C-alpha atoms as one frame of an Amber mdcrd trajectory, in Angstrom:
protein
 117.281  99.737 141.240 118.731 103.219 141.405 116.121 106.356 141.123 117.562
 109.499 140.378 116.421 113.031 140.817 117.631 116.514 140.601 117.975 118.487
 144.002 117.568 122.326 144.076 120.966 123.621 146.370 119.029 124.707 149.221
 117.166 120.817 149.470 120.216 119.504 148.528 121.831 119.986 152.025 119.011
 119.183 154.019 118.256 115.892 151.998 122.016 114.860 151.927 123.113 115.358
 155.821 120.146 113.711 157.117 117.705 116.730 158.016 115.255 115.452 155.838
 115.717 112.001 154.793 112.920 111.793 152.356 112.053 113.406 149.083 108.725
 114.595 147.189 108.497 114.607 143.863 105.167 115.941 141.468 105.118 113.925
 138.020 105.756 116.670 135.543 104.873 114.243 132.078 108.462 114.546 131.781
 109.887 111.916 134.104 110.831 108.465 132.885 112.148 105.265 133.540 114.622
 103.118 132.120 114.243  99.297 131.177 117.349  98.038 130.265 118.021  94.571
 128.504 120.726  92.762 130.911 122.227  91.067 127.703 122.253  93.106 125.273
 122.334  96.792 127.061 119.677  98.285 125.137 117.296 100.461 126.968 114.064
 101.091 126.233 113.084 104.901 128.238 109.177 105.588 128.923 107.397 108.125
 130.076 106.207 107.726 133.527 102.192 107.890 134.349 102.196 107.020 137.885
 104.047 105.841 140.734 102.458 104.110 143.657 103.558 101.541 146.399 101.705
  98.419 146.911 102.682  95.406 150.059 106.314  97.476 150.388 106.465  97.246
 146.297 106.958 100.159 144.149 104.975 100.342 141.183 105.910 102.486 137.976
 103.213 103.015 135.504 104.521 104.467 132.161 103.234 105.381 128.961 105.110
 102.341 126.190 103.873 104.139 123.080 106.275 106.918 121.856 109.228 105.162
 124.494 112.981 106.175 123.626 115.025 103.318 122.675 119.244 104.023 122.896
 122.242 101.759 123.713 123.162 101.978 127.607 126.369 104.342 127.860 127.653
 102.661 131.204 127.924  99.449 130.066
């Protein structure tokens, strides 16, 4: 799993040099999760509605309706 977030220059240095080994984000309605078909490379990109944890697992809830489908450009 790869989680990508943007960081402002003032936070970037602290987040990458170890002084602040965490990141806090507020969902803004534009955050997405990409689900990639390992056989075809097809991507379903969905807007995240909630992120929580349970028993050491990350639970990402998303809006299926209105998902964005595209081909994997990395593969």
